[in-house]
N, C-alpha and C positions, 0 to 999 in steps of 0.2 A: 504494500500500500504506500509506504513512505517513498520507496524507490521510484514508483511510477509518478508520484506527485513531484518529486524533484526533477525527473526527466521532463515532465510537462512544463514546469517553470523554466527550465533551461531552454527548451524549444521556444517557448513564448518570448524569452529575452534574447534569442539567437545566441545562446552561450554554450558552454561546454559543461557536461555533467561528469563527475568522477564519483566512484563508489568503491569502498573497500570494506570487506567483512572478514575479519580475522580474529583469532583468539590470542590473548596476551597472557603470557606466563606471569603469575603473581607470586611465584615461589612455592616451594614444597610440593610441586606437582599440580598445583591448582591453576586452572586456566579460566580466564574471564573473557566474555565476548567484547569486541570493540568494533562498532560499525560506524563508518564515517561517510557522510554525504557532503559533496562539495559542488558548488556551481560557480562558474566564473564567466563574466560577460563584461562588455564595455557599453557605456552610455555617455555620449557627448564628451569623449576623451577622458572619462572617469572609469576606473577599473573597479568592478564590484566583485566581491567574494562572499559567498554564503557557505558557512561551515557549520555543520551539525554533527555531533558525535554522541552515540549512545553506547551503553555497555558499562564500562568502568566509570564513566562520567556522563551525565546527561546535560550537555552544554551546547549552546548555539552562539555564533558570532556572525554578524553581517558587517562588512566594512566596505567603504567606498574610498578609494585613493583618488584624490583630486589633483588636477594639474597644478604645478607649482605657481602658475600665474593667476590662479583663481583666488580672489579675495574671500576670506572666510571670517565669519563672526562667531566667536566661541559661545557655546551653550552646553547645558547639561539637563537631561530629563531623567528624573528618578521616579520610583514608584512609591506611592503611599500604601501601606499595608491595609488589608481589609479591616483588621481590628482597629487601627488608628482612624481609618475613615469612618467607622461607626461613631466615633466621638467628635470628629471635626466636621463631618457631613459635607465634604467637598463633592462637587459634581464630577470632577475629574480624579482619576486614580493617579495622575501624573503631576509631578511638581517640576515646573520649568524654571531653570536658573539661567539668566542672561542679563548682562548689563545693557543690552540693546533693546529698547522698547519696540522697535519695528520687528525685530526677530521674534520677540515674545508674541506680538500681535499675529505674525505669520504662523507661528506654531500653534497658538490657541485656536486659529481658524482653519488649520490644515485638515482636510477630509481624511487623509490616511492616518494621521495621528488620532483623530476622533474614532476611527474604526479600531485602532489598536486599544484605545481607551475602553471601548465596548467589550473587547475581548478580555481586557484586564479586569473588568467588573464581573465577568462571568467565570473566568478561569484564574488560576494562580500564575498569571503572566506578569512578571516583574522585571522589565528590562532596565538597563542603564544605557542611555543614548547620549552620545557626546561628540564633540569635535576634538581633534588632536592635531597639533602642528609643532614642528621644529624646523631647523634649517633645511632639512632634506625632504620632508613630506608633510602633506595636509590630508587629514582623514575625517570621515564621519564613521562612527563605530556604534554598533548596538551589541550588547552582551546580555544573554538571558539563559535561564535554565530551561530544560525541556520537561520538567516534571508537572505537566498539565496535559489534559486531553487535547488531541489533534494539534500538536505543536507546529505543524506545517502551515496552519491557518495564519500565522503572523508574518510569514516570509513575504508574501506579496504586498501587504500594506507597508512593511518596512522598506521594501524596494521602492515603492511609490513615494514614500516620505523622503527617502534619499534622493530620488530623481527630482522631486519638487525643490528640495534644498539646494541641489547642485545648480538647477536652473536659476534659482533666486540668488545664489552666491555669484553666479556668472554675470547677472545684471549689475551687481555692485551697488545696489541702491539702499542697503540697510542703514547707511549713514546720512540719509536725507532727513528732513524734518518729519515728525510723526504725521502731521496733517497731510503733507504731500504724499507720503507713503500710503496712507489709508485711502486717499483719493485715487491712487493708482491701482489699488487692490480692492 
């Protein structure tokens, strides 16, 4: 089931799908399964990698390597636990941190992020989504665990969110006035 879903997404994105299913020796003759699903594709000169691993660890990571010329604005999206949300009663399960109000506005109104929020309200989906940059690279990264039902359902909304962000970063308009930005969007 998961393998066919990854193949479908890879075909949709015109990318490459890689699959590995092997047992890992954990010592004393004990072997543990290790299944890895990887998709790689390009979108507007940005390289996407989807990496999900089950068996010894149930982890997922989706990253987007941006061209070095792309201006990025840093942000971080974390999850508010179901328990904490019972007390603070926020509409969103996500907490957006960015010093740029235009980026906050963009993320708060992004349809893909809203879809991820719906999944997070129903499932135990708790991603960490953020940007990273140094002298050599610029990235958007999402890390999450796979310990919830149908963990493949988050892949396409994350891809869509990343595509939206890369398009918006390419415009280079996050540093204009709030009113001008909102009029444009």
